[in-house]
N, C-alpha and C positions, 0 to 999 in steps of 0.2 A: 250502110254501104252508102256512100256519098254518089251521090248524081252530079254530073257538069250540068252547069246550066249554059249555055248561050243565051246573055242580055245584049235586045239591039236595042236599037231607039228606043224605039216604045218602052225603055225603063218604065215611067214618069205613071205610061199609063197601065202595065202590069202591075205598077206597086197601088195603086185602085187600086186594085182585080182584085189582088190579093188579099188590103188590107179589109179588103168589106167582107167575103172572102170570111174572113179568122173571127166567131166568134166565141164566146163564154161553154157556148154546147166543141167546143172542137179543140178540146185538149189534145189530143190526140197531133197538134204543131205541126198542121198538114200546111202550113201556109209556105208559099217562097214569095220573099222579098224583095226587086231589084235596085238595088244601089249600086249600079255598076261603080256609080261617083265616087264611092269610098276608094275601090280601090286602084283605079285608073286614074291617071288625068289626061290619058287619049283619046281620039278621037271614039265614043263609042256604036261601031259601024259593028262589030263580031268577033266583041272581048268574050272572050273563056276565062268562067271565072266559077273552083269548085268550089262550095260551102255547103259547109254545117249548122245547120239550124239544130237549136240546141232551150230547151222553153224551162226554165224554174218556177218554184212558186217564195212568193215574200210572207213571210210573217205580218200580221197584222201591226205590231210594232214597229217593225222596220218598215212598211209601210206609211204610215204615220212619221214616221224619223223623215226620207225623205221628200212625205209630200207636205210637210209641212208648212201653211201658208197659201196650200193653196186650193182652201176649202171645198178637200175631198171628205165627206162624211162617212166613216164607213161603220157600219156597226160590228159583233164581235164576230157577226155567221163568214162576210165577207172577204176574201182570200185574192189575193191577185196573183194576175198570172201574165208569166217576165220572158217573152223571148229578143233573144242577138244573136248579129250574124258574127259567126266566124268562119274568117278564112281556113283553106286545105292549099296547104299546098302541093300538094303531091294527092295521088290513087292514097290510100296505104293502102301496108300490104294483110292480106286477112290474117295475116298472125300477129299484127303487130296494136295499140294501141293506141293511140293520140288523145292525152291530156291538152285543154287549152287555156291560158290563161289571162284576163285582164286584169292589168297591174293600173291601178292609181293615178291618176293625171301629175307631171313634175309637182311637186310641192306641197303634193296633198300628203304626204305622208312626213312632212318634216317637224321632228315634235320635240315640243317641249320638254319633257317631263323625262323622258327615253333619251339620252346620250347613247352608242352617235347616233341614232334614230337621223339620216339630213336629209333623205327623199322617198317617196314611195318603191323605189322602183330598187333592184337587186336582181342578189339570183334564183334563178329560174327557183318553185321549191324543188323537191325532193316530189317520186313517187312510188307509194307498193304496193300493188292492186294484192286483191285476201275474195278469197272462195266464202259462197256462203258457210261455211263449218269456219273461216277464221284464217284458213291456211293461205301462208300469202305461197302468190304465183305466178311473181314479178314485181322487178321495179326498175326505178330506168338506173340507170349508168353513167350519165353522163353530166357533169354542170354549165348549164350557158346562162347566163344574164338577160333580167328581162327591164328594158328600162323604163323609167318612168312614163305612164302613158301608153304603154304597147299595146293595140290593141288586138296583136295576136303574139302571142309566146307559147313556143306548145318544150312536152316533155313527152318521149314513147317511152314506153313500154315493147320490147321486143318477144318474139317468141312468146308467143302465151297459147300455156296448153288448152286455158278454155276462157271463155269471156268470165270475164270479173264481175264483182259485184261488188265489193267494197272498194275504197284508194286510202289510206292513209298520204294528207297532203302532207308533206314535213318541209320547213324553212330551213333555211340555208343563217353561213352566220352576217350577210348585211340583210336584212329583213327585207319584208314586201308587206306590201297594202295593198292584200289579196280583194279586186271587184269582180271577179266573176271564175265559176272553173265550167270549165265547158266537155264533156266526151263525149266522143259516139264511135260505140261500137261495129268491127267486121256485121253486126248482123241488122245496122242500118241504124239500129236503139240510138237518139240521140236523150242527152242527159246536161242537166245542168245546175248550178246552182251559186246562189252570190254573196257578196261580205254583207247584207242589210243581216244576215242571220245571226255578225254577230254584235249584232246594237241587239238584234230582241233577244238573243240567249246571255247577255248582261255581257263582252267577251269587247276588249278593245277593239271601238271603231273609229271612223272616222267618213268624212264626204269624202265621194270624189266626182272628175268629169264625167268617167264613164258614163255612155247614153244606153237607154233600154227599152225594150215597145216595151210596152202597155199595154191593160185592155183598152184604156180612154185615151192613149198618145204615148208622153213618152217623158220615161224617169232617168232623175240620175242613182245610182249606186253608192251605196257605203262597198267601204273597205273595211277587210277585216286583217290585223297586224302577227305576218306570221313571221318565225328567226329563229337559229337553234340557242341563240343567249334568254328566248323567255321567258325560262324557268330563271334566271334571276330576275328580272326588269318587270313578270306582270301578267304577258303579251303572250298567245297558243305558239307552242312549239313544237304543234303538226296538227292538224283538224284531221279524224275520220267521217268517212260520207258516203254515204248507203242510197248511192246516187237515185235506182229506179226510186225510191220514195220519194223525189222530185219529181220525177216528170209528170204530174197529171194536180191540179188542185185537191186541196185536203177535204171537203166531202168526198172527191173517188177515192183516195187512199184511206179514210174514214177520221183520219190524224183532222185534231188541230193544231197550230199553234206552241200550247203549253204543252203539246210531246213532243216535240223536236228539242225539245231544250229540256224536259226531262231524267231524270238521273242514268232510268236504263231504257230509253228510244236506244234502237236500233236503226236507226237514220243517222245524230247528228252524235258529233259528238268532240268537246276542244279540249287538247292537254294541254297541259304545260310542266310534266315530268325533262327530266332531262332524257335529247334523243331518244327519242319516241320511233320502237323497230316496229314493234307486234302491235296484234290486230286489235288490243288491249290498249295501246298507248306505249306500252308497259318497254322497260332493259331490261327487261329479267326475266331468259325463258320458265320460271317456273309459276310467275305466275296466274292466276286463274285469269276471263276477261270480264269474268260476269263480279270477281271482289273488286279487279284493277277498277274501275265505269262504277260503283261501285262508290266506291274508296274515293275518289280522284272529285265526285260529281258533290259527294258531301262533305270535305272543303270547298270547295268551289262556293258554296249555300253558305256557309260559313265567312269565308273569310273574301266575298267579293268583291273586288278591287271600292275603292271612293276618290273621288277627286285633291287628296291629298295629299295622296299615295304618286301622281301625279305630277308635283311641284317642284321636286329635284330635277333643278338643271343645268348647265353649266354656263359660262361668261361665254356671251354673243348669240347661246342657242334662241332667245326670243326676237331675234331679228327679222325674221323674214312670216309672211303672213297673208293671207289668199281676200282677197276684194270681192264676193261674188252677189253677182246678178240677178239669180236663178234663185228663184219662190221657195223654192224646196233644201235651198242649204240655212237652216234657222240659227240665227246666231243665236235665239234664245234657247232651245231647244240645246242645242253643242252648250252653251254651257249651265244645260242646266240636268245634264247627259252626266251623267259619275263613271262611266267611260268609257265617254269618248277620249279622243286620245290625243293629240295633233298639232299645227299652226294653229298663232291668233285669229279669227275668221272677223272682217265682217261683210254684214246684209245689205245690200243696197236696198233691199226691198221693205226690211224691218228699221233699217237706215239705226243699228247698231252694229257695236264691237262686240269680241267675245273675248275677253285677254286669256289665253288659256290658261296660263299660268297658275292662275291660283281662283277662274270658272266666273271671274268680276263682268256685268253687260255692261256698257258704260252704252248712251245715246244717245247723236250725234247732238255734235253739243249748237248745231243753228235751230234746233227743235227745243230745247231747254234754254232758262230763263238764268241760272241758279246747279250750281253743285258740282261735281266730276262732269267731264263729257271725256268722247274723241270727235277731235275737230279732222271732219271727212276728206277737207282743203289741201291742211298740211299733210295730214296724217300722223295725227301724236296726240295724247294724252293733253288736258285740259283743263281748267275750270271754269265757274263765272260765276260772278253773285255775290254777298256779301264772306267773306271767309275765303278767300279768292288764293293767295298769296298761302294765302298756310295750306288751301286743298291743292296746292301743286304738288309741295313739297312733299306731300305722301306720297304721290302717286310715283306710277313704277317706270325707271331714266333704265330709260329704252327707244337707239333712237334709231327705225324700225327700218327695213331696204324698202325699195320699192317691193308693192304686193306683186302676187302671182293674180290675175288678173282670169276670171271666170263668166264667162258667159256677156263675153260685150264687143 
């Protein structure tokens, strides 16, 4: 059950107070973050804001991806605790469950490998809720739009007979790149899940410009591709999440990151079959839960996507690109990831350009004396030194649009 917080002019002091109180030992998410300016541009004298705070854990591989270049040295036993604020428009009905989504910012999902993924926004994911026995107890009924970068896009499951344990999040015809999913139950329990798990579990992913609080500061979340045509394109059509297993740190629930990506785990499953509707991700009633989970998991391991799968593209698809000034958005890491899918990216911190269609990394021309490179001033491919004329002829013939700039 949400609590109404009255945010005063002393918001900054409250933020410092609660941030100091939040520690690794306080995994119950008992912190309140006063970010009034995020929700209103009016003077903050007495602004009432309803907020639900949800926490989630990131796998080690996920943190490594988001924090590449930040100097985070993590042992295998380290896990991050992320908390992010999701505004609540009103006090929900006690029999309704509201699922909140954070969608990758404008252009984050522009995909040079999948037609027609032209943006991270799209139809709000559908939600089917299940009890602990895998019986469906409710689902969303209305279609709505989640625009690129939307920080609070919701779907409501009405008239729930009991508190759900599982949620099957399903994609629409226009895919979205989901950075986070949060839910607050009528009991007051708050849970969250982040798109970084896609990278950890070798699913199609990309960077986003969505911020999340980390135990040592702020990180950028990754996002996961979700859409109904994923069974044709290789990305997820549905994601089943057991939210209670994402409330506390790994040591608290007894699992490590490998568990969350294993074939037989109860916490998380990615589906790529057509029209998943049931608890096991199938669209046929007579399939048992365990048989389907194991079968799909074995297929995913044997047919893990490679960079070649994402090279097909239509004319003009590669013209948009990201220019990121964040240390956590590594061009080297993006090009090295077999499952990264999205627009080409320049890392201003690394001074490198990742051309996503063929996953080739180019250094800045001002940093090299010879060879192919990226002209960071003209925003185009170039070559220097002996053989430059022939090298230029072999470079991708692309006239890029103005970049989507993150972090400047």
